[in-house]
C-alpha positions in Angstrom: -13.0 30.4 -39.0 -14.3 31.6 -42.3 -17.8 30.5 -41.3 -17.4 32.8 -38.3 -16.5 35.8 -40.5 -12.8 35.4 -40.1 -10.4 35.1 -43.0 -6.9 33.9 -42.1 -3.9 33.5 -44.4 -1.1 31.0 -43.6 2.5 31.4 -44.7 5.8 29.5 -44.0 8.7 31.4 -42.4 12.1 29.9 -42.4 14.3 30.7 -39.4 17.4 28.6 -39.3 16.5 24.9 -39.0 12.9 25.8 -37.9 9.9 26.4 -40.2 7.2 28.6 -38.6 3.7 28.7 -39.8 2.5 32.3 -39.8 -1.2 32.8 -39.3 -2.4 36.3 -40.1 -5.8 37.8 -40.0 -6.9 39.4 -43.3 -8.3 42.6 -41.8 -9.8 43.9 -45.0 -12.0 40.8 -45.2 -12.8 40.4 -41.5 -16.5 40.5 -40.7 -15.8 40.9 -37.0 -13.9 43.5 -35.0 -10.2 43.0 -34.9 -10.0 42.3 -31.1 -12.7 39.7 -31.4 -11.0 38.2 -34.5 -7.7 37.9 -32.6 -9.6 36.1 -29.7 -11.2 33.7 -32.2 -7.9 32.9 -33.9 -6.1 32.3 -30.5 -8.9 30.0 -29.4 -8.8 28.1 -32.6 -5.0 27.7 -32.5 -5.0 26.7 -28.9 -7.5 23.9 -29.6 -5.6 22.7 -32.7 -2.3 22.7 -30.9 -3.8 20.9 -27.9 -5.0 18.2 -30.3 -1.5 17.9 -31.8 0.1 17.7 -28.3 -2.1 14.9 -27.2 -2.3 12.9 -30.5 1.3 13.3 -31.5 3.7 14.6 -28.8 2.1 12.4 -26.1 3.0 9.2 -27.9 6.6 10.3 -28.3 6.9 11.3 -24.6 5.4 8.0 -23.4 7.7 5.9 -25.7 10.8 7.9 -24.5 10.0 7.4 -20.8 9.2 3.7 -21.2 12.4 3.0 -23.1 14.5 5.0 -20.6 12.9 4.1 -17.3 11.9 0.5 -17.9 14.9 -1.1 -19.7 14.5 -4.2 -17.6 11.3 -5.0 -19.3 11.3 -7.0 -22.5 10.5 -5.1 -25.8 7.1 -6.8 -25.8 6.4 -5.7 -22.2 7.5 -2.1 -23.0 5.1 -2.0 -26.0 2.3 -3.3 -23.8 3.0 -0.4 -21.3 2.9 2.1 -24.2 -0.3 0.6 -25.5 -2.0 0.6 -22.1 -1.3 4.3 -21.6 -2.3 5.4 -25.1 -5.3 3.1 -25.4 -6.6 4.4 -22.0 -6.5 7.9 -23.6 -10.1 7.6 -24.8 -11.0 10.9 -26.5 -14.5 10.6 -25.1 -13.4 10.1 -21.5 -13.7 12.7 -18.8 -10.0 12.4 -18.1 -9.1 13.2 -21.7 -11.5 16.2 -21.8 -10.1 17.6 -18.6 -6.5 17.2 -19.7 -7.3 18.7 -23.1 -9.1 21.7 -21.5 -6.1 22.3 -19.2 -3.7 22.3 -22.1 -5.9 24.7 -24.0 -6.0 27.0 -21.0 -2.1 27.0 -20.8 -1.9 27.7 -24.5 -4.3 30.6 -24.3 -2.4 32.1 -21.4 0.8 31.8 -23.5 -0.7 33.2 -26.7 -2.1 36.2 -24.9 1.5 37.2 -24.2 3.4 36.0 -27.2 2.7 35.7 -30.9 5.3 33.0 -31.5 5.3 29.4 -30.1 7.7 26.5 -30.5 5.5 23.5 -29.6 8.3 21.2 -28.3 9.6 23.9 -26.0 6.1 24.7 -24.8 5.5 21.1 -23.9 8.8 20.7 -22.1 8.8 23.9 -20.0 5.1 25.0 -19.8 3.3 21.6 -19.3 5.2 20.1 -16.4 1.9 19.1 -14.6 0.8 17.4 -17.8 4.1 15.5 -18.1 3.8 14.4 -14.5 0.3 13.2 -15.1 1.6 11.1 -18.1 4.5 9.8 -16.1 2.1 8.6 -13.4 0.0 6.9 -16.0 3.1 5.1 -17.4 4.0 4.0 -13.8 0.5 2.6 -13.3 0.7 0.7 -16.6 4.1 -0.7 -15.8 2.8 -1.9 -12.4 -0.1 -3.6 -14.3 2.3 -5.3 -16.7 4.5 -6.4 -13.9 1.5 -7.7 -11.9 0.3 -9.7 -15.0 3.8 -11.2 -15.4 3.9 -12.2 -11.7 0.4 -13.6 -11.9 1.3 -15.8 -15.0 4.4 -17.1 -13.2 2.3 -17.8 -10.1 -0.3 -19.7 -12.1 2.3 -21.7 -14.0 4.0 -22.7 -10.7 0.7 -23.9 -9.2 -0.2 -25.7 -12.4 3.1 -27.5 -12.1 2.4 -28.6 -8.5 -1.1 -29.8 -9.6 0.4 -31.8 -12.5 2.8 -33.7 -10.1 -0.1 -35.1 -8.1 -2.4 -38.0 -8.8 -5.9 -36.8 -8.1 -7.6 -39.0 -5.4 -10.7 -36.8 -5.4 -13.2 -37.3 -8.3 -14.9 -34.0 -7.4 -14.7 -31.3 -4.8 -17.5 -28.8 -4.2 -16.8 -25.4 -2.8 -19.6 -24.1 -0.6 -19.1 -20.5 0.6 -20.2 -19.4 4.1 -21.9 -16.1 4.9 -18.9 -15.0 7.1 -16.5 -15.2 4.1 -15.1 -18.6 4.8 -16.0 -21.8 3.0 -16.7 -25.5 3.3 -15.7 -28.4 1.0 -17.9 -31.2 0.0 -16.9 -34.4 -1.8 -18.6 -35.9 -4.9 -21.4 -37.3 -2.7 -22.0 -33.9 -1.1 -20.5 -35.1 2.2 -18.9 -32.4 4.3 -15.1 -32.7 4.6 -13.0 -31.8 7.7 -10.8 -28.9 6.5 -8.5 -29.0 9.4 -7.2 -32.3 8.1 -5.9 -30.5 5.1 -4.8 -27.2 6.6 -2.7 -28.9 9.3 0.0 -29.6 6.7 0.1 -26.1 5.3 1.9 -24.5 8.2 1.1 -20.9 9.2 -2.3 -21.2 7.6 -3.8 -19.0 10.3 -2.3 -15.9 8.6 -3.8 -16.8 5.2 -6.9 -15.2 3.8 -9.9 -17.4 3.2 -9.2 -17.1 -0.6 -5.6 -18.1 -0.2 -6.6 -21.0 2.0 -9.1 -22.2 -0.6 -6.6 -22.1 -3.4 -3.9 -23.9 -1.2 -6.4 -26.6 -0.2 -7.5 -27.2 -3.8 -3.9 -27.4 -5.0 -3.1 -29.9 -2.3 -6.1 -32.0 -3.1 -5.9 -31.6 -6.9 -9.4 -32.9 -7.6 -10.4 -34.1 -11.0 -13.3 -31.6 -11.1 -14.3 -28.6 -9.0 -17.8 -27.3 -8.5 -18.2 -23.7 -7.2 -21.5 -23.0 -5.6 -21.6 -19.3 -6.6 -25.3 -19.1 -5.9 -24.7 -18.8 -2.2 -24.7 -15.5 -0.2 -21.0 -15.0 0.3 -18.2 -12.6 -0.7 -15.4 -15.2 -1.0 -16.0 -16.3 -4.6 -15.2 -13.0 -6.2 -14.7 -12.9 -9.9 -11.0 -12.5 -9.4 -10.8 -15.7 -7.2 -13.0 -17.7 -9.6 -10.8 -16.7 -12.5 -7.6 -17.7 -10.6 -9.1 -21.1 -9.8 -10.1 -21.6 -13.4 -6.6 -20.6 -14.5 -5.0 -23.1 -12.1 -7.4 -25.9 -13.0 -8.2 -25.3 -16.7 -11.1 -27.5 -17.9 -11.9 -28.8 -14.4 -14.1 -26.1 -13.0 -17.8 -25.6 -13.2 -20.1 -23.2 -11.5 -23.5 -23.8 -9.8 -25.6 -20.7 -10.0 -28.1 -22.2 -7.5 -29.2 -25.6 -6.2 -30.6 -27.2 -3.1 -27.2 -27.0 -1.4 -27.0 -23.3 -2.3 -30.5 -22.6 -1.1 -29.6 -23.9 2.4 -27.0 -21.2 2.7 -29.2 -18.3 1.6 
């Protein structure tokens, strides 16, 4: 502010249990008109207070909501929710800039009408939209943590099923089809009849191709799995490949392109 020709003094004012910081323009030293000086001071304070709200108050709000609303989560899971919300608050992101700008706007509107502000009360009563946005971010993070937990339990269950079976298949090759389905080949690249395996699944007609692939591989429990990812198909998504690798750790390899892949291009 001094570089902009504005000299401001700061003093502490005790009012009961509250300590106010008084910011006063030194008119005798001001190099700009008073009205302009007041605008500069309000703009500076609004930006500084917005920084404090996001970097300090935001963390306290998120922790409070997580501890009150997600008591069924373990302490580790609660902390993960908090970390997800606060880590996603990248100060260089567009979402952060937009939220910061909205808070600055609210502060400027308030400071135009009042020369005293209690930050906690301002956040509680004047930033309801901001609080709602944070609560929605907490909810999304909680859903992500819950989804990760369910995924881990799902993988552990399938790994257990696989461990109970003796593999009768040295190798199984997954060959995607252009229509989103797939074919399976044995270690000699001989085509397998999938209906022989799906007949025992029951209700397989309602499964997606990805679910059918995972179910078939779990039933067969091959010693090794080759994924022909070089073919033109949408079935072997990154998510599905990761799931297969998680169920069969150390057994899965990928073929980026071979003579078999080329036949499907």
